[in-house]
VEXKE-822114 format. One record per atom (N, C-alpha, C, CB): z, y, x; atom name. Coordinates in pm, whole numbers. Glycine has a CB too. Example, Ala and Ser with C-alpha at 12.3 -4.5 7.8 and 13.67 -1.06 7.14 Angstrom:
<batis>
<bati><up>780</up><north>-569</north><east>1319</east><site>N</site></bati>
<bati><up>780</up><north>-450</north><east>1230</east><site>CA</site></bati>
<bati><up>780</up><north>-330</north><east>1320</east><site>C</site></bati>
<bati><up>905</up><north>-447</north><east>1131</east><site>CB</site></bati>
<bati><up>708</up><north>-225</north><east>1285</east><site>N</site></bati>
<bati><up>714</up><north>-106</north><east>1367</east><site>CA</site></bati>
<bati><up>787</up><north>3</north><east>1290</east><site>C</site></bati>
<bati><up>572</up><north>-60</north><east>1408</east><site>CB</site></bati>
</batis>
This chain:
<batis>
<bati><up>9535</up><north>18140</north><east>4254</east><site>N</site></bati>
<bati><up>9601</up><north>18027</north><east>4191</east><site>CA</site></bati>
<bati><up>9638</up><north>18063</north><east>4048</east><site>C</site></bati>
<bati><up>9726</up><north>17984</north><east>4271</east><site>CB</site></bati>
<bati><up>9638</up><north>17965</north><east>3965</east><site>N</site></bati>
<bati><up>9675</up><north>17986</north><east>3825</east><site>CA</site></bati>
<bati><up>9826</up><north>17975</north><east>3809</east><site>C</site></bati>
<bati><up>9603</up><north>17884</north><east>3733</east><site>CB</site></bati>
<bati><up>9880</up><north>18057</north><east>3722</east><site>N</site></bati>
<bati><up>10024</up><north>18054</north><east>3698</east><site>CA</site></bati>
<bati><up>10060</up><north>17937</north><east>3608</east><site>C</site></bati>
<bati><up>10072</up><north>18186</north><east>3636</east><site>CB</site></bati>
<bati><up>10175</up><north>17878</north><east>3634</east><site>N</site></bati>
<bati><up>10223</up><north>17765</north><east>3553</east><site>CA</site></bati>
<bati><up>10337</up><north>17814</north><east>3464</east><site>C</site></bati>
<bati><up>10269</up><north>17646</north><east>3643</east><site>CB</site></bati>
<bati><up>10305</up><north>17874</north><east>3355</east><site>N</site></bati>
<bati><up>10409</up><north>17926</north><east>3269</east><site>CA</site></bati>
<bati><up>10426</up><north>17849</north><east>3140</east><site>C</site></bati>
<bati><up>10380</up><north>18067</north><east>3237</east><site>CB</site></bati>
<bati><up>10339</up><north>17752</north><east>3116</east><site>N</site></bati>
<bati><up>10343</up><north>17686</north><east>2986</east><site>CA</site></bati>
<bati><up>10449</up><north>17577</north><east>2979</east><site>C</site></bati>
<bati><up>10208</up><north>17626</north><east>2955</east><site>CB</site></bati>
<bati><up>10481</up><north>17510</north><east>3091</east><site>N</site></bati>
<bati><up>10579</up><north>17402</north><east>3088</east><site>CA</site></bati>
<bati><up>10706</up><north>17447</north><east>3159</east><site>C</site></bati>
<bati><up>10522</up><north>17274</north><east>3155</east><site>CB</site></bati>
<bati><up>10816</up><north>17437</north><east>3090</east><site>N</site></bati>
<bati><up>10944</up><north>17474</north><east>3148</east><site>CA</site></bati>
<bati><up>11043</up><north>17362</north><east>3127</east><site>C</site></bati>
<bati><up>10997</up><north>17605</north><east>3088</east><site>CB</site></bati>
<bati><up>11129</up><north>17340</north><east>3225</east><site>N</site></bati>
<bati><up>11230</up><north>17236</north><east>3216</east><site>CA</site></bati>
<bati><up>11341</up><north>17283</north><east>3126</east><site>C</site></bati>
<bati><up>11285</up><north>17199</north><east>3357</east><site>CB</site></bati>
<bati><up>11371</up><north>17205</north><east>3026</east><site>N</site></bati>
<bati><up>11476</up><north>17239</north><east>2929</east><site>CA</site></bati>
<bati><up>11599</up><north>17159</north><east>2964</east><site>C</site></bati>
<bati><up>11430</up><north>17211</north><east>2783</east><site>CB</site></bati>
<bati><up>11702</up><north>17196</north><east>3009</east><site>N</site></bati>
<bati><up>11818</up><north>17120</north><east>3055</east><site>CA</site></bati>
<bati><up>11869</up><north>17012</north><east>2962</east><site>C</site></bati>
<bati><up>11925</up><north>17211</north><east>3081</east><site>CB</site></bati>
<bati><up>11997</up><north>16985</north><east>2968</east><site>N</site></bati>
<bati><up>12059</up><north>16876</north><east>2893</east><site>CA</site></bati>
<bati><up>12078</up><north>16911</north><east>2746</east><site>C</site></bati>
<bati><up>12191</up><north>16840</north><east>2955</east><site>CB</site></bati>
<bati><up>12075</up><north>17036</north><east>2710</east><site>N</site></bati>
<bati><up>12107</up><north>17077</north><east>2574</east><site>CA</site></bati>
<bati><up>11997</up><north>17054</north><east>2473</east><site>C</site></bati>
<bati><up>12143</up><north>17219</north><east>2574</east><site>CB</site></bati>
<bati><up>11882</up><north>17006</north><east>2513</east><site>N</site></bati>
<bati><up>11772</up><north>16990</north><east>2419</east><site>CA</site></bati>
<bati><up>11800</up><north>16877</north><east>2320</east><site>C</site></bati>
<bati><up>11641</up><north>16963</north><east>2495</east><site>CB</site></bati>
<bati><up>11772</up><north>16899</north><east>2197</east><site>N</site></bati>
<bati><up>11786</up><north>16797</north><east>2095</east><site>CA</site></bati>
<bati><up>11924</up><north>16793</north><east>2031</east><site>C</site></bati>
<bati><up>11754</up><north>16665</north><east>2152</east><site>CB</site></bati>
<bati><up>12017</up><north>16872</north><east>2076</east><site>N</site></bati>
<bati><up>12152</up><north>16866</north><east>2020</east><site>CA</site></bati>
<bati><up>12164</up><north>16949</north><east>1893</east><site>C</site></bati>
<bati><up>12253</up><north>16913</north><east>2122</east><site>CB</site></bati>
<bati><up>12074</up><north>17044</north><east>1870</east><site>N</site></bati>
<bati><up>12082</up><north>17127</north><east>1750</east><site>CA</site></bati>
<bati><up>11986</up><north>17077</north><east>1644</east><site>C</site></bati>
<bati><up>12052</up><north>17274</north><east>1785</east><site>CB</site></bati>
<bati><up>12021</up><north>17097</north><east>1521</east><site>N</site></bati>
<bati><up>11927</up><north>17073</north><east>1412</east><site>CA</site></bati>
<bati><up>11928</up><north>16932</north><east>1357</east><site>C</site></bati>
<bati><up>11791</up><north>17105</north><east>1457</east><site>CB</site></bati>
<bati><up>11857</up><north>16841</north><east>1418</east><site>N</site></bati>
<bati><up>11833</up><north>16708</north><east>1361</east><site>CA</site></bati>
<bati><up>11956</up><north>16620</north><east>1368</east><site>C</site></bati>
<bati><up>11719</up><north>16642</north><east>1432</east><site>CB</site></bati>
<bati><up>11955</up><north>16517</north><east>1282</east><site>N</site></bati>
<bati><up>12062</up><north>16419</north><east>1284</east><site>CA</site></bati>
<bati><up>12023</up><north>16301</north><east>1371</east><site>C</site></bati>
<bati><up>12096</up><north>16372</north><east>1140</east><site>CB</site></bati>
<bati><up>12075</up><north>16181</north><east>1345</east><site>N</site></bati>
<bati><up>12054</up><north>16064</north><east>1430</east><site>CA</site></bati>
<bati><up>11911</up><north>16011</north><east>1425</east><site>C</site></bati>
<bati><up>12149</up><north>15955</north><east>1392</east><site>CB</site></bati>
<bati><up>11827</up><north>16058</north><east>1332</east><site>N</site></bati>
<bati><up>11689</up><north>16009</north><east>1323</east><site>CA</site></bati>
<bati><up>11606</up><north>16052</north><east>1443</east><site>C</site></bati>
<bati><up>11624</up><north>16059</north><east>1196</east><site>CB</site></bati>
<bati><up>11642</up><north>16159</north><east>1510</east><site>N</site></bati>
<bati><up>11568</up><north>16206</north><east>1626</east><site>CA</site></bati>
<bati><up>11626</up><north>16154</north><east>1757</east><site>C</site></bati>
<bati><up>11565</up><north>16358</north><east>1628</east><site>CB</site></bati>
<bati><up>11714</up><north>16055</north><east>1747</east><site>N</site></bati>
<bati><up>11779</up><north>16002</north><east>1866</east><site>CA</site></bati>
<bati><up>11679</up><north>15939</north><east>1961</east><site>C</site></bati>
<bati><up>11883</up><north>15900</north><east>1828</east><site>CB</site></bati>
<bati><up>11584</up><north>15861</north><east>1909</east><site>N</site></bati>
<bati><up>11486</up><north>15797</north><east>1997</east><site>CA</site></bati>
<bati><up>11392</up><north>15899</north><east>2059</east><site>C</site></bati>
<bati><up>11407</up><north>15692</north><east>1921</east><site>CB</site></bati>
<bati><up>11354</up><north>16002</north><east>1982</east><site>N</site></bati>
<bati><up>11265</up><north>16103</north><east>2039</east><site>CA</site></bati>
<bati><up>11336</up><north>16187</north><east>2144</east><site>C</site></bati>
<bati><up>11210</up><north>16193</north><east>1928</east><site>CB</site></bati>
<bati><up>11467</up><north>16214</north><east>2124</east><site>N</site></bati>
<bati><up>11539</up><north>16290</north><east>2226</east><site>CA</site></bati>
<bati><up>11561</up><north>16207</north><east>2351</east><site>C</site></bati>
<bati><up>11673</up><north>16339</north><east>2170</east><site>CB</site></bati>
<bati><up>11580</up><north>16075</north><east>2335</east><site>N</site></bati>
<bati><up>11590</up><north>15988</north><east>2453</east><site>CA</site></bati>
<bati><up>11459</up><north>15985</north><east>2528</east><site>C</site></bati>
<bati><up>11632</up><north>15846</north><east>2412</east><site>CB</site></bati>
<bati><up>11348</up><north>15979</north><east>2454</east><site>N</site></bati>
<bati><up>11217</up><north>15981</north><east>2517</east><site>CA</site></bati>
<bati><up>11195</up><north>16112</north><east>2590</east><site>C</site></bati>
<bati><up>11107</up><north>15957</north><east>2414</east><site>CB</site></bati>
<bati><up>11233</up><north>16223</north><east>2527</east><site>N</site></bati>
<bati><up>11217</up><north>16355</north><east>2590</east><site>CA</site></bati>
<bati><up>11303</up><north>16366</north><east>2715</east><site>C</site></bati>
<bati><up>11251</up><north>16467</north><east>2490</east><site>CB</site></bati>
<bati><up>11425</up><north>16313</north><east>2709</east><site>N</site></bati>
<bati><up>11513</up><north>16315</north><east>2825</east><site>CA</site></bati>
<bati><up>11454</up><north>16233</north><east>2939</east><site>C</site></bati>
<bati><up>11652</up><north>16263</north><east>2788</east><site>CB</site></bati>
<bati><up>11400</up><north>16115</north><east>2905</east><site>N</site></bati>
<bati><up>11334</up><north>16031</north><east>3006</east><site>CA</site></bati>
<bati><up>11214</up><north>16102</north><east>3066</east><site>C</site></bati>
<bati><up>11289</up><north>15897</north><east>2944</east><site>CB</site></bati>
<bati><up>11137</up><north>16170</north><east>2982</east><site>N</site></bati>
<bati><up>11019</up><north>16243</north><east>3028</east><site>CA</site></bati>
<bati><up>11060</up><north>16359</north><east>3119</east><site>C</site></bati>
<bati><up>10938</up><north>16295</north><east>2907</east><site>CB</site></bati>
<bati><up>11166</up><north>16430</north><east>3084</east><site>N</site></bati>
<bati><up>11214</up><north>16540</north><east>3167</east><site>CA</site></bati>
<bati><up>11262</up><north>16490</north><east>3303</east><site>C</site></bati>
<bati><up>11326</up><north>16615</north><east>3097</east><site>CB</site></bati>
<bati><up>11337</up><north>16381</north><east>3304</east><site>N</site></bati>
<bati><up>11386</up><north>16326</north><east>3430</east><site>CA</site></bati>
<bati><up>11271</up><north>16275</north><east>3516</east><site>C</site></bati>
<bati><up>11486</up><north>16213</north><east>3404</east><site>CB</site></bati>
<bati><up>11170</up><north>16215</north><east>3454</east><site>N</site></bati>
<bati><up>11054</up><north>16167</north><east>3528</east><site>CA</site></bati>
<bati><up>10979</up><north>16284</north><east>3591</east><site>C</site></bati>
<bati><up>10960</up><north>16087</north><east>3436</east><site>CB</site></bati>
<bati><up>10957</up><north>16389</north><east>3515</east><site>N</site></bati>
<bati><up>10888</up><north>16506</north><east>3569</east><site>CA</site></bati>
<bati><up>10969</up><north>16569</north><east>3682</east><site>C</site></bati>
<bati><up>10863</up><north>16610</north><east>3458</east><site>CB</site></bati>
<bati><up>11100</up><north>16580</north><east>3665</east><site>N</site></bati>
<bati><up>11185</up><north>16639</north><east>3767</east><site>CA</site></bati>
<bati><up>11180</up><north>16556</north><east>3896</east><site>C</site></bati>
<bati><up>11330</up><north>16650</north><east>3717</east><site>CB</site></bati>
<bati><up>11190</up><north>16423</north><east>3883</east><site>N</site></bati>
<bati><up>11191</up><north>16339</north><east>4002</east><site>CA</site></bati>
<bati><up>11055</up><north>16338</north><east>4072</east><site>C</site></bati>
<bati><up>11230</up><north>16196</north><east>3965</east><site>CB</site></bati>
<bati><up>10946</up><north>16344</north><east>3996</east><site>N</site></bati>
<bati><up>10814</up><north>16349</north><east>4058</east><site>CA</site></bati>
<bati><up>10791</up><north>16481</north><east>4131</east><site>C</site></bati>
<bati><up>10705</up><north>16328</north><east>3954</east><site>CB</site></bati>
<bati><up>10843</up><north>16591</north><east>4076</east><site>N</site></bati>
<bati><up>10832</up><north>16720</north><east>4146</east><site>CA</site></bati>
<bati><up>10910</up><north>16717</north><east>4276</east><site>C</site></bati>
<bati><up>10883</up><north>16834</north><east>4057</east><site>CB</site></bati>
<bati><up>11029</up><north>16659</north><east>4275</east><site>N</site></bati>
<bati><up>11109</up><north>16649</north><east>4398</east><site>CA</site></bati>
<bati><up>11041</up><north>16558</north><east>4500</east><site>C</site></bati>
<bati><up>11250</up><north>16598</north><east>4366</east><site>CB</site></bati>
<bati><up>10982</up><north>16448</north><east>4454</east><site>N</site></bati>
<bati><up>10911</up><north>16356</north><east>4545</east><site>CA</site></bati>
<bati><up>10789</up><north>16424</north><east>4606</east><site>C</site></bati>
<bati><up>10870</up><north>16229</north><east>4471</east><site>CB</site></bati>
<bati><up>10722</up><north>16508</north><east>4528</east><site>N</site></bati>
<bati><up>10605</up><north>16580</north><east>4579</east><site>CA</site></bati>
<bati><up>10646</up><north>16676</north><east>4691</east><site>C</site></bati>
<bati><up>10535</up><north>16656</north><east>4466</east><site>CB</site></bati>
<bati><up>10756</up><north>16748</north><east>4672</east><site>N</site></bati>
<bati><up>10803</up><north>16841</north><east>4775</east><site>CA</site></bati>
<bati><up>10847</up><north>16766</north><east>4900</east><site>C</site></bati>
<bati><up>10919</up><north>16926</north><east>4721</east><site>CB</site></bati>
<bati><up>10918</up><north>16654</north><east>4882</east><site>N</site></bati>
<bati><up>10963</up><north>16576</north><east>4997</east><site>CA</site></bati>
<bati><up>10845</up><north>16519</north><east>5074</east><site>C</site></bati>
<bati><up>11056</up><north>16463</north><east>4952</east><site>CB</site></bati>
<bati><up>10742</up><north>16474</north><east>5004</east><site>N</site></bati>
<bati><up>10623</up><north>16422</north><east>5070</east><site>CA</site></bati>
<bati><up>10548</up><north>16533</north><east>5142</east><site>C</site></bati>
<bati><up>10531</up><north>16354</north><east>4968</east><site>CB</site></bati>
<bati><up>10540</up><north>16649</north><east>5079</east><site>N</site></bati>
<bati><up>10469</up><north>16762</north><east>5139</east><site>CA</site></bati>
<bati><up>10531</up><north>16804</north><east>5272</east><site>C</site></bati>
<bati><up>10467</up><north>16879</north><east>5042</east><site>CB</site></bati>
<bati><up>10662</up><north>16817</north><east>5276</east><site>N</site></bati>
<bati><up>10728</up><north>16865</north><east>5396</east><site>CA</site></bati>
<bati><up>10764</up><north>16753</north><east>5494</east><site>C</site></bati>
<bati><up>10853</up><north>16940</north><east>5360</east><site>CB</site></bati>
<bati><up>10758</up><north>16628</north><east>5452</east><site>N</site></bati>
<bati><up>10798</up><north>16519</north><east>5540</east><site>CA</site></bati>
<bati><up>10685</up><north>16440</north><east>5601</east><site>C</site></bati>
<bati><up>10883</up><north>16429</north><east>5467</east><site>CB</site></bati>
<bati><up>10560</up><north>16465</north><east>5561</east><site>N</site></bati>
<bati><up>10449</up><north>16381</north><east>5607</east><site>CA</site></bati>
<bati><up>10420</up><north>16402</north><east>5756</east><site>C</site></bati>
<bati><up>10324</up><north>16410</north><east>5525</east><site>CB</site></bati>
<bati><up>10402</up><north>16526</north><east>5799</east><site>N</site></bati>
<bati><up>10367</up><north>16552</north><east>5939</east><site>CA</site></bati>
<bati><up>10482</up><north>16514</north><east>6033</east><site>C</site></bati>
<bati><up>10330</up><north>16699</north><east>5959</east><site>CB</site></bati>
<bati><up>10609</up><north>16546</north><east>6003</east><site>N</site></bati>
<bati><up>10715</up><north>16496</north><east>6090</east><site>CA</site></bati>
<bati><up>10720</up><north>16343</north><east>6098</east><site>C</site></bati>
<bati><up>10849</up><north>16547</north><east>6042</east><site>CB</site></bati>
<bati><up>10688</up><north>16275</north><east>5989</east><site>N</site></bati>
<bati><up>10683</up><north>16128</north><east>5991</east><site>CA</site></bati>
<bati><up>10574</up><north>16079</north><east>6086</east><site>C</site></bati>
<bati><up>10659</up><north>16074</north><east>5849</east><site>CB</site></bati>
<bati><up>10458</up><north>16142</north><east>6082</east><site>N</site></bati>
<bati><up>10348</up><north>16103</north><east>6171</east><site>CA</site></bati>
<bati><up>10386</up><north>16129</north><east>6316</east><site>C</site></bati>
<bati><up>10220</up><north>16180</north><east>6134</east><site>CB</site></bati>
<bati><up>10455</up><north>16239</north><east>6344</east><site>N</site></bati>
<bati><up>10498</up><north>16269</north><east>6481</east><site>CA</site></bati>
<bati><up>10599</up><north>16166</north><east>6528</east><site>C</site></bati>
<bati><up>10557</up><north>16411</north><east>6490</east><site>CB</site></bati>
<bati><up>10694</up><north>16128</north><east>6443</east><site>N</site></bati>
<bati><up>10794</up><north>16028</north><east>6481</east><site>CA</site></bati>
<bati><up>10728</up><north>15893</north><east>6507</east><site>C</site></bati>
<bati><up>10902</up><north>16014</north><east>6371</east><site>CB</site></bati>
<bati><up>10634</up><north>15855</north><east>6423</east><site>N</site></bati>
<bati><up>10563</up><north>15728</north><east>6444</east><site>CA</site></bati>
<bati><up>10484</up><north>15734</north><east>6575</east><site>C</site></bati>
<bati><up>10468</up><north>15697</north><east>6324</east><site>CB</site></bati>
<bati><up>10421</up><north>15848</north><east>6602</east><site>N</site></bati>
<bati><up>10345</up><north>15863</north><east>6726</east><site>CA</site></bati>
<bati><up>10434</up><north>15859</north><east>6849</east><site>C</site></bati>
<bati><up>10268</up><north>15992</north><east>6725</east><site>CB</site></bati>
<bati><up>10555</up><north>15914</north><east>6839</east><site>N</site></bati>
<bati><up>10647</up><north>15915</north><east>6954</east><site>CA</site></bati>
<bati><up>10700</up><north>15775</north><east>6981</east><site>C</site></bati>
<bati><up>10764</up><north>16011</north><east>6928</east><site>CB</site></bati>
<bati><up>10704</up><north>15689</north><east>6882</east><site>N</site></bati>
<bati><up>10755</up><north>15553</north><east>6900</east><site>CA</site></bati>
<bati><up>10645</up><north>15451</north><east>6927</east><site>C</site></bati>
<bati><up>10832</up><north>15511</north><east>6778</east><site>CB</site></bati>
<bati><up>10523</up><north>15498</north><east>6953</east><site>N</site></bati>
<bati><up>10414</up><north>15405</north><east>6981</east><site>CA</site></bati>
<bati><up>10427</up><north>15351</north><east>7123</east><site>C</site></bati>
<bati><up>10277</up><north>15475</north><east>6961</east><site>CB</site></bati>
<bati><up>10343</up><north>15255</north><east>7155</east><site>N</site></bati>
<bati><up>10354</up><north>15181</north><east>7282</east><site>CA</site></bati>
<bati><up>10336</up><north>15268</north><east>7406</east><site>C</site></bati>
<bati><up>10253</up><north>15071</north><east>7284</east><site>CB</site></bati>
<bati><up>10230</up><north>15347</north><east>7424</east><site>N</site></bati>
<bati><up>10221</up><north>15425</north><east>7548</east><site>CA</site></bati>
<bati><up>10294</up><north>15559</north><east>7542</east><site>C</site></bati>
<bati><up>10077</up><north>15449</north><east>7581</east><site>CB</site></bati>
<bati><up>10411</up><north>15571</north><east>7491</east><site>N</site></bati>
<bati><up>10501</up><north>15687</north><east>7485</east><site>CA</site></bati>
<bati><up>10440</up><north>15821</north><east>7527</east><site>C</site></bati>
<bati><up>10618</up><north>15661</north><east>7570</east><site>CB</site></bati>
<bati><up>10368</up><north>15889</north><east>7438</east><site>N</site></bati>
<bati><up>10311</up><north>16019</north><east>7474</east><site>CA</site></bati>
<bati><up>10416</up><north>16130</north><east>7469</east><site>C</site></bati>
<bati><up>10196</up><north>16054</north><east>7380</east><site>CB</site></bati>
<bati><up>10387</up><north>16240</north><east>7537</east><site>N</site></bati>
<bati><up>10472</up><north>16359</north><east>7526</east><site>CA</site></bati>
<bati><up>10443</up><north>16428</north><east>7393</east><site>C</site></bati>
<bati><up>10448</up><north>16458</north><east>7646</east><site>CB</site></bati>
<bati><up>10533</up><north>16516</north><east>7352</east><site>N</site></bati>
<bati><up>10515</up><north>16589</north><east>7226</east><site>CA</site></bati>
<bati><up>10390</up><north>16676</north><east>7234</east><site>C</site></bati>
<bati><up>10638</up><north>16675</north><east>7195</east><site>CB</site></bati>
<bati><up>10364</up><north>16737</north><east>7350</east><site>N</site></bati>
<bati><up>10245</up><north>16820</north><east>7366</east><site>CA</site></bati>
<bati><up>10118</up><north>16737</north><east>7349</east><site>C</site></bati>
<bati><up>10246</up><north>16887</north><east>7504</east><site>CB</site></bati>
<bati><up>10116</up><north>16616</north><east>7398</east><site>N</site></bati>
<bati><up>9998</up><north>16531</north><east>7383</east><site>CA</site></bati>
<bati><up>9974</up><north>16493</north><east>7236</east><site>C</site></bati>
<bati><up>10013</up><north>16403</north><east>7467</east><site>CB</site></bati>
<bati><up>10081</up><north>16479</north><east>7160</east><site>N</site></bati>
<bati><up>10066</up><north>16449</north><east>7018</east><site>CA</site></bati>
<bati><up>10012</up><north>16569</north><east>6939</east><site>C</site></bati>
<bati><up>10201</up><north>16404</north><east>6959</east><site>CB</site></bati>
<bati><up>10055</up><north>16688</north><east>6977</east><site>N</site></bati>
<bati><up>10019</up><north>16807</north><east>6901</east><site>CA</site></bati>
<bati><up>9888</up><north>16871</north><east>6946</east><site>C</site></bati>
<bati><up>10127</up><north>16907</north><east>6910</east><site>CB</site></bati>
<bati><up>9839</up><north>16838</north><east>7063</east><site>N</site></bati>
<bati><up>9713</up><north>16898</north><east>7110</east><site>CA</site></bati>
<bati><up>9595</up><north>16831</north><east>7040</east><site>C</site></bati>
<bati><up>9698</up><north>16884</north><east>7264</east><site>CB</site></bati>
<bati><up>9492</up><north>16908</north><east>7010</east><site>N</site></bati>
<bati><up>9378</up><north>16853</north><east>6937</east><site>CA</site></bati>
<bati><up>9283</up><north>16768</north><east>7022</east><site>C</site></bati>
<bati><up>9301</up><north>16966</north><east>6875</east><site>CB</site></bati>
<bati><up>9300</up><north>16765</north><east>7153</east><site>N</site></bati>
<bati><up>9208</up><north>16692</north><east>7240</east><site>CA</site></bati>
<bati><up>9247</up><north>16549</north><east>7254</east><site>C</site></bati>
<bati><up>9202</up><north>16756</north><east>7376</east><site>CB</site></bati>
</batis>
């Protein structure tokens, strides 16, 4: 696998040093972009770990009520 070292999350302090009010819109855009990336990463992890349990729960609530072993067996 390739390492992901090029993009790093910069907390709340980004944009507070240096520029005056002219960079306000760009810092708002950067903050929005950071929050979007953060939320998509969290959604990806939740989907990754929650998909198979969701399928098992849906299968357990189906009409002919199978046992857990019947759901997990490949036959």
